[in-house]
N, C-alpha and C positions, 0 to 999 in steps of 0.2 A: 290195454286202461293200467298195464302192469308199469307202463312207462309214463304214467302222466305225475305221477310226486315227484320224481328225480329232476322233470321237464320244468316244473312250477320252483324249483331249488335254485337251477340256475335262474328262470328267468328273474326273481326274485334278487340272486346276486347281482344279476348285471344291471337291475335296477337303482340297487344301494348305491354301486360304483358311479354309475352316470348320476345321480343326484349329487352325492359326493364330490365331485368332481367340477359341477355345476354352480354348487351355492354360492351365495355371496360372500362367505370367508376364504375362498379361492383353495379350496381345499388344505385346510390349515393354515394359518397365517391372513387369514382375511380380515376385515372388520366386522366380522361377527355381528352384523346389526345392532354396531355402537352408534355413536353420534354421528358418523362422517355419513353427509347427504349431498350428491348421490353414494352409494354406497362404491366400497375402493374397488372391489372386483376381486378375481383370482392371484394368489401368491403377493399381497397385501396387508399394511396393518391401517389401523384409526389410530393414531396416537392425538390427543387433545384436539378433536375435530378434524385434523388434518391428516392425508393418506400418505403411508411411505413404503417402499416395495420391502419387502422380506430379505434375509440374505442368499445372497446367489440368483436374484432377477433383477430386471432393468425392465423400465418404463422406455422402451423405445422412441414407442410413436406421441408421447408427449400429451396422452390423456388420462392420466391417472387420477381420478376423482372428478374427472368430467362425466358429464351425460351421455350414456351412450358408451363409455371407455370400455377396455378390456382389459385393465388391468396393470400387473408389472408379468409381459408375455413373453419375455427374452430371458433363457437360461445360459445364455452366453454372454455377448458382445452385442452390439447394435452398429449396423452397417446404415449410418444416417438415421432414417425410422425404421428401419425393417432388421430382424434378427441377423446378426452375422452365425454362420457356418465354421466359421474359423478366426484367428486372431486379426483384428485388420489394420492395418501398417499406418503410418498419418507422422507428420512433421508438427514437432511444439510451437511450432512459430505460426501456423499456418491456422486463421482463424476457425472455427466449427468445422477439425476434420476430421472430428470422430464423432461428428455432425448431433451430439447431445450435449446438454447442461449436467447430467450426471456421468459423464466419459472426460476421461485427459489424455493426452499423449505421453506413455510412460518413456523411460530412459530407454526402452530395445527400441524403441518407435513403434508401438505396436497402443490400442486404445485398451484403457484399464477403465473400469468401475471407481467414480470417486469414492472416497474412505464416508461412510455412513454420517449421515448431517452435511455433506461440504456438496458443492455444486462448484463449476465451472463455467461460471457466468462470460466470462468474456471471450471463451471458446478457446485459448491459448494457452499451452504449459500444463500447469495444475490446476487443484479444484482450490480456488483462493478464499471464496465464500464461504462463513456459517448461516448464512439466511439466505432463502430462494431466491432465484432471480427475477427480477422486475418483470412481472407477466408480459408487458404489452410494449418492452423495451422503452420507454420512457421513464423521464427522471426529470429531479429539479434541484438546481444547484445550490439553494438555500436547505436542502437538508430533507423536506420533508417528504422524498421520494429519491433516495440514492438509488445507487444501483449495486449496492451489496459485494462490493468489488475495491480489494483493494491496488487490482491493476484496472482497474477504469476509473474515469471521470464523465461528468455530463456535462456535454457541449450545448452552452448554451444556446447556442443558434439555432440546432435543431432540435433542441429537448431530448437526446438520445444517448445512450453509454457508448464509449468510444473506449478500445484500450489506451492504457498510458504510454508515451511513447518509451522506446528500448531503457531499463536502465531507470526508471523513475516510477515514483509510488505515489496512491492515493490513501495514506494510512486513516485518515479519519472519515473515508468514502464518501465525503460530502465537498461541496464545493466543485469548481468547473475547471480545478486545475490536476496534475501529479506533481506534488510538492518535496516528496521526499525522493532525494539521489540515494542512501546509503541504506534502504529498506525498512524494516518497521518494527518497531517495538510497542505492542498492543496497537493504539490508535494515533502513536505518536510516532515522528521520525527517529529511527537510530541514531544517535548523534557520532560525525565522525571528528567534531574537532572539537577543540574550547579556542575562546578568545586569547589565553594565555598561550597554549602551545600551538596554535594556528593550525594551517592545513598543508604548511611545506612546500608551498607554491606561491612564489610572490606573486602570481596571475589571479589569483585565490583570498576570500577573506572569510573569515567564519560568522555566520550570522544564525541564533539561536540552534548552536547544534551541525547547522548543515556548512558547505564548503561552496561559497558560491562565487562567480568570477567578478573582477576590479572591473569599475566603471571604465569606460573607452577612455585610454588617457593615463592610468593611473596605473600605481604599482604599490604591495604590500612588503615592502622590501626587508624590513626586519621579522617579518610573517606573523605576527602578531597584530590585534585589534585589528582597525581598516586602512583603508589601502591610503598609503601617507605619503605614497610621491605620485609626482607629478608628472615626470622625468621615468628615465631607466634606473637598474641598480646597481652598484657596485659594491659586491656581498651583500650587507644587509644594510647599506646605508644609499639614502636617496641618490643617484647625478645630478637631478634636479629639484624643483624647489618640493617641500613638501605641503602637502595637505593635512588640515586639522582644525580641531573642535577647542575653543578656550577651553571648556570646564575639563575634557578627556584627561583622564589618569594617563600621562607616557603621552600626553601630545604629540611629544615632536619626538617620540623615538627613543626615550631617554636621554636625549642630548641635550645636558645642563646649557650647552653654550647657546640656545634657540628658546622662544616664547611665541606664541599662538598670536598672530595679528590679520584680523580680517581672514580667519580658514585659512593662513599659512605661514609657515614658520618662517621667524626674523630674526636676526642676531641679536641677542642681549645687546645693551651699550655697555661699551668698556667698561670691565671692570666690577662686573656685575654676571650673575647666575641664576640659572631657575635652576633648582633644587628639588623640587615636588613636583616638578613636571609635568605641572600646570599652568594656567592663564600666565603672569608675569615674570622679568626675572627677580627674584625679590633678594637674593643675599649677593653681602658682599664682597669684595676680594679676595677676601678670605677661603671664597669657595666651598664645598660642600662636606657635608659628613653624612653622607649615603643621603637620605632623600630630605635631611634638614641641613640648616645654613652652620658652617663651623665659626664663621663669624656673626656678625648681626644682622638682621632680617629686618628689608627696608619695606614698608608699606600695608596696604591692606590684607596680604596673605600671611601675617607673622600672625602667629597663636596667642 
């Protein structure tokens, strides 16, 4: 009889510990009976109706907030859907090499947890998405159901998310292609060029801040505007005929001896000059004073 009270105390203590460890709030950091249903489970919190792992815990088997889920069960890294007993090696370019959307391949080629609120939806390199990945892997190119990633695009044929080709980005996170080659500035492409500065490459032209390849058989010899040459380049001049638009500023690359006729640069009539670089040859034999006529202006372009 003298030993019954201590034994009762021990049993009560064990009962309390077991109850605490198995409660809905996961031993400190559970949803605590809030608005998440089903309950988030151990080592998880409920925020605005969504479950999230507390710091230092991972949901490797991807059942967080689901019926029958076991919360955030891993305190280290994941090995696929299982907890890892040590650092898991990986390659940044191998899809799903870390086995989980909340993991990514670090610079030392080991798997690490994504920063809070980030997801690795395409399964490669970094945690690029600020929103949870599409649960069923399907998408819509019109933006009603995006892939939630700037390194993925929606394949319209299969309605599934696929990785962007290397070096390209889907900054808007919508549509069926990866339209940016210079990275993203928010939801827009980073500008890598301007029409005036160009791309520094006669085989490219600047389109909406992005360097794009010239059409086959054309070249951008002056480096500015469009691909105006239909031959090759001699420095910044065309060796062949220049293509042009009648209304463009600098239509023939600043050559005042030419004008744009039927989308080809043609020589001005002898004794006339195209000083404003658009349309026809409006200036007489006195030539140009900058973009204005040094002498008389002829025709409909005169002020």
